Backbone as a chain_set.jsonl record, in Angstrom:
{"seq": "MTKAEIVNEVAKATGIEKITVQTVVEAFMESVKDSLAKGNPVYLRGFGSFIIKHRAEKAARNIKQKTTLTIPAHDIPAFKPAKVFMNIVKK", "coords": {"N": [[7.938, 8.354, -7.39], [7.514, 6.157, -10.037], [6.092, 2.964, -11.082], [7.482, 2.085, -13.336], [9.886, 3.479, -13.052], [10.831, 2.295, -10.711], [11.24, -0.317, -11.651], [13.283, 0.207, -13.528], [15.348, 1.116, -11.789], [15.796, -1.16, -10.146], [16.535, -3.035, -12.095], [18.87, -1.841, -13.015], [20.434, -1.882, -10.679], [20.674, -4.614, -10.126], [21.332, -5.925, -12.479], [19.616, -7.511, -13.841], [17.337, -8.316, -16.49], [14.994, -5.848, -17.656], [12.358, -6.672, -18.292], [12.057, -9.015, -16.835], [12.349, -8.056, -14.233], [10.128, -6.364, -14.151], [8.053, -8.25, -14.292], [8.436, -9.549, -11.842], [8.01, -7.432, -10.009], [5.316, -6.811, -10.553], [4.146, -9.263, -9.869], [4.723, -9.296, -7.147], [3.163, -7.11, -6.257], [0.597, -8.081, -6.879], [0.512, -10.266, -5.142], [0.527, -8.984, -2.654], [-1.906, -7.557, -2.83], [-3.741, -9.706, -3.088], [-3.342, -11.037, -0.649], [-4.145, -9.058, 1.221], [-6.798, -8.782, 0.418], [-7.818, -11.172, 1.29], [-7.763, -10.716, 3.94], [-5.391, -10.906, 5.294], [-2.515, -9.52, 6.714], [0.601, -8.153, 5.368], [3.885, -8.577, 6.212], [6.983, -7.031, 6.089], [10.021, -7.294, 7.158], [12.041, -4.717, 8.427], [11.194, -2.969, 6.499], [8.301, -2.468, 6.359], [4.74, -2.783, 7.003], [1.935, -3.97, 5.259], [-1.285, -3.391, 5.909], [-4.711, -3.878, 7.036], [-7.042, -1.463, 7.741], [-9.758, -0.727, 9.839], [-12.539, 1.236, 9.364], [-14.868, 3.002, 11.191], [-18.472, 3.354, 11.191], [-19.786, 6.477, 10.161], [-21.156, 9.803, 10.343], [-21.791, 12.065, 7.72], [-21.824, 15.3, 6.171], [-23.584, 17.022, 3.639], [-22.968, 20.026, 2.62], [-23.961, 21.837, 0.72], [-26.536, 20.855, 0.039], [-27.541, 20.681, 2.524], [-27.896, 18.273, 3.96], [-27.667, 15.205, 5.798], [-25.73, 12.299, 5.671], [-25.043, 8.808, 6.046], [-21.995, 7.202, 6.289], [-21.1, 3.989, 5.726], [-19.491, 1.48, 7.83], [-16.227, 0.352, 6.954], [-13.41, -1.332, 5.425], [-10.006, -0.438, 4.792], [-6.996, -0.482, 2.817], [-3.701, -0.064, 4.178], [-0.427, 1.301, 4.85], [2.152, 0.676, 7.082], [5.08, 1.948, 8.065], [8.277, 0.483, 8.967], [10.288, 0.928, 11.966], [13.004, 1.318, 11.385], [12.876, 2.177, 8.73], [11.387, 4.528, 9.095], [13.207, 6.06, 10.585], [15.216, 6.505, 8.699], [13.908, 8.08, 6.834], [13.083, 10.283, 8.36], [15.461, 11.63, 9.115]], "CA": [[8.565, 7.345, -8.223], [6.515, 5.302, -10.668], [6.454, 1.553, -11.192], [8.505, 1.98, -14.378], [11.142, 3.946, -12.472], [11.28, 1.239, -9.791], [11.756, -1.397, -12.497], [14.574, 0.663, -14.052], [16.328, 1.156, -10.695], [16.118, -2.532, -9.741], [17.265, -3.645, -13.208], [20.204, -1.243, -13.023], [21.157, -2.302, -9.479], [20.893, -6.065, -10.088], [21.795, -6.453, -13.753], [18.575, -8.389, -14.391], [16.591, -7.669, -17.568], [13.839, -5.06, -17.213], [11.114, -7.44, -18.424], [12.023, -9.947, -15.709], [12.106, -7.247, -13.036], [8.742, -5.917, -14.219], [7.223, -9.397, -13.942], [8.58, -9.771, -10.407], [7.35, -6.323, -9.311], [3.874, -6.982, -10.709], [3.768, -10.442, -9.084], [4.755, -8.865, -5.745], [1.989, -6.276, -5.992], [-0.566, -8.97, -6.896], [0.553, -11.052, -3.912], [0.113, -8.101, -1.56], [-3.346, -7.308, -2.986], [-4.467, -10.939, -2.788], [-3.253, -11.286, 0.78], [-5.005, -8.096, 1.911], [-8.187, -9.092, 0.078], [-8.194, -12.313, 2.139], [-7.741, -10.279, 5.331], [-4.088, -11.21, 5.882], [-1.515, -8.46, 6.521], [1.896, -8.545, 4.8], [4.955, -7.996, 7.024], [8.296, -7.036, 5.469], [10.935, -6.863, 8.22], [12.941, -3.642, 8.049], [10.556, -2.088, 5.52], [7.011, -2.054, 6.888], [3.628, -3.724, 6.94], [0.714, -3.634, 4.551], [-2.319, -3.848, 6.83], [-6.08, -3.463, 6.757], [-7.583, -0.644, 8.816], [-11.218, -0.695, 9.869], [-13.123, 2.564, 9.574], [-16.195, 2.882, 11.785], [-19.548, 4.098, 10.544], [-19.792, 7.874, 10.59], [-22.105, 10.697, 9.686], [-21.172, 13.096, 6.888], [-22.791, 16.323, 5.791], [-23.512, 17.685, 2.353], [-23.231, 21.409, 3.009], [-24.77, 22.506, -0.3], [-27.93, 20.425, 0.13], [-27.89, 20.695, 3.947], [-28.38, 16.954, 4.338], [-26.722, 14.336, 6.491], [-25.781, 10.923, 5.205], [-24.23, 7.896, 6.84], [-20.99, 6.426, 5.572], [-21.036, 2.723, 6.449], [-18.184, 0.975, 8.248], [-15.539, -0.308, 5.851], [-11.988, -1.588, 5.6], [-9.156, 0.161, 3.777], [-5.597, -0.899, 2.924], [-2.811, 0.958, 4.71], [0.971, 0.909, 4.985], [2.773, 1.144, 8.317], [6.519, 1.76, 7.883], [9.064, -0.03, 10.083], [11.041, 1.975, 12.664], [14.239, 1.564, 10.632], [12.45, 2.964, 7.579], [10.996, 5.86, 9.594], [14.414, 6.771, 10.979], [15.92, 6.917, 7.483], [13.135, 9.144, 6.198], [13.051, 11.451, 9.249], [16.785, 12.275, 9.129]], "C": [[7.469, 6.428, -8.764], [7.004, 3.854, -10.706], [7.557, 1.374, -12.235], [9.867, 2.431, -13.856], [11.707, 2.931, -11.483], [11.9, 0.098, -10.582], [13.131, -1.019, -13.042], [15.659, 0.635, -12.984], [16.757, -0.252, -10.281], [16.92, -3.231, -10.834], [18.702, -3.138, -13.247], [21.046, -1.763, -11.853], [21.52, -3.789, -9.492], [21.467, -6.635, -11.37], [20.824, -7.422, -14.395], [17.814, -7.608, -15.459], [15.342, -6.976, -17.034], [12.542, -5.862, -17.265], [10.956, -8.426, -17.275], [11.706, -9.198, -14.417], [10.655, -6.781, -13.011], [7.79, -7.044, -13.824], [7.253, -9.651, -12.44], [7.857, -8.681, -9.607], [5.832, -6.48, -9.389], [3.365, -8.181, -9.914], [3.748, -10.102, -7.589], [3.509, -8.065, -5.402], [0.71, -7.116, -5.979], [-0.643, -9.792, -5.616], [0.089, -10.229, -2.723], [-1.389, -7.855, -1.641], [-4.162, -8.531, -2.628], [-4.478, -11.233, -1.293], [-4.167, -10.347, 1.563], [-6.48, -8.355, 1.634], [-8.706, -10.259, 0.92], [-8.184, -11.95, 3.617], [-6.427, -10.541, 6.044], [-3.114, -10.062, 5.639], [-0.219, -9.029, 5.952], [2.971, -7.81, 5.591], [6.282, -8.148, 6.296], [9.274, -6.435, 6.469], [11.916, -5.816, 7.69], [12.361, -2.665, 7.042], [9.235, -1.557, 6.054], [5.966, -3.131, 6.702], [2.49, -3.145, 6.11], [-0.409, -4.24, 5.389], [-3.688, -3.378, 6.359], [-6.569, -2.68, 7.967], [-9.099, -0.628, 8.695], [-11.672, 0.728, 10.167], [-14.548, 2.37, 10.09], [-17.217, 3.675, 10.978], [-19.522, 5.537, 11.055], [-20.806, 8.669, 9.787], [-21.322, 11.751, 8.914], [-22.256, 14.09, 6.483], [-22.515, 16.833, 4.391], [-23.936, 19.129, 2.616], [-24.134, 22.121, 2.003], [-26.246, 22.155, -0.169], [-28.44, 20.407, 1.564], [-28.525, 19.37, 4.371], [-27.263, 16.187, 5.045], [-26.869, 12.937, 5.922], [-24.829, 10.092, 6.046], [-23.271, 7.148, 5.929], [-20.826, 5.123, 6.347], [-19.603, 2.354, 6.852], [-17.549, 0.229, 7.081], [-14.068, -0.496, 6.192], [-11.216, -0.933, 4.464], [-7.734, -0.375, 3.924], [-4.751, 0.271, 3.433], [-1.394, 0.403, 4.775], [1.512, 1.507, 6.265], [4.269, 0.894, 8.194], [7.193, 1.238, 9.153], [9.851, 1.116, 10.717], [12.323, 2.326, 11.917], [13.942, 2.461, 9.431], [12.121, 4.391, 8.013], [12.234, 6.683, 9.956], [15.209, 7.27, 9.785], [15.227, 8.118, 6.845], [13.154, 10.421, 7.039], [14.324, 12.274, 9.188], [16.969, 13.041, 10.384]], "O": [[6.599, 5.981, -8.016], [8.161, 3.56, -10.406], [8.476, 0.582, -12.025], [10.888, 1.827, -14.184], [12.92, 2.729, -11.421], [12.968, -0.4, -10.225], [14.048, -1.84, -13.021], [16.772, 0.178, -13.245], [17.946, -0.507, -10.087], [17.881, -3.942, -10.538], [19.636, -3.905, -13.484], [22.231, -2.051, -12.019], [22.546, -4.184, -8.939], [22.035, -7.727, -11.354], [21.159, -8.083, -15.379], [17.662, -6.391, -15.355], [14.712, -7.448, -16.088], [11.71, -5.741, -16.366], [9.844, -8.649, -16.794], [10.895, -9.65, -13.609], [10.019, -6.8, -11.957], [6.824, -6.812, -13.098], [6.221, -9.934, -11.834], [7.168, -8.983, -8.633], [5.14, -6.299, -8.387], [2.274, -8.128, -9.346], [2.872, -10.559, -6.855], [2.87, -8.31, -4.378], [-0.17, -6.882, -5.15], [-1.725, -9.995, -5.065], [-0.658, -10.721, -1.877], [-2.079, -7.936, -0.625], [-5.173, -8.417, -1.935], [-5.503, -11.631, -0.74], [-4.882, -10.784, 2.465], [-7.32, -8.17, 2.514], [-9.896, -10.325, 1.226], [-8.551, -12.769, 4.461], [-6.35, -10.414, 7.266], [-2.901, -9.664, 4.494], [0.033, -10.231, 6.038], [2.98, -6.58, 5.644], [6.669, -9.257, 5.926], [9.352, -5.215, 6.614], [12.54, -6.004, 6.646], [12.973, -1.635, 6.758], [9.056, -0.347, 6.19], [6.272, -4.252, 6.294], [2.133, -1.975, 6.249], [-0.475, -5.457, 5.56], [-3.809, -2.592, 5.419], [-6.516, -3.176, 9.093], [-9.652, -0.528, 7.599], [-11.216, 1.341, 11.133], [-15.339, 1.648, 9.482], [-16.865, 4.551, 10.188], [-19.266, 5.783, 12.234], [-21.247, 8.262, 8.712], [-20.313, 12.265, 9.397], [-23.443, 13.764, 6.457], [-21.366, 17.049, 4.005], [-25.117, 19.414, 2.81], [-24.983, 22.922, 2.395], [-27.109, 23.028, -0.253], [-29.619, 20.152, 1.805], [-29.553, 19.347, 5.048], [-26.08, 16.494, 4.898], [-27.979, 12.448, 5.715], [-23.918, 10.623, 6.681], [-23.673, 6.544, 4.935], [-20.448, 5.153, 7.518], [-18.635, 2.856, 6.28], [-18.239, -0.441, 6.312], [-13.552, 0.108, 7.133], [-11.687, -0.871, 3.329], [-7.307, -0.692, 5.035], [-5.043, 1.435, 3.157], [-1.189, -0.811, 4.758], [1.355, 2.702, 6.515], [4.696, -0.26, 8.215], [6.743, 1.51, 10.266], [10.06, 2.153, 10.087], [12.689, 3.497, 11.826], [14.687, 3.402, 9.157], [12.535, 5.351, 7.363], [12.293, 7.877, 9.659], [15.813, 8.341, 9.846], [15.88, 9.052, 6.378], [13.232, 11.52, 6.491], [14.263, 13.503, 9.209], [18.017, 13.654, 10.584]]}, "num_chains": 1, "name": "protein.A"}
């Protein structure tokens, strides 16, 4: 599902204009990105959590050149679904 499809579904379900829904969806995504960039997770009860996962430094190999390089430690954004959400998806 794309962002445009989400906007259409929410507009249809709520009766709010698409342009307003699009503004709200984009503001939500910006809020999540800003919060994660500051190191703060976002918790949405019954839906899930947007968190930051730390990846440790590791060695990687380039098989073609037969060399080893080091990938430095870094943080990545991740989503952890709530149990209620997982149960709906699992069926």
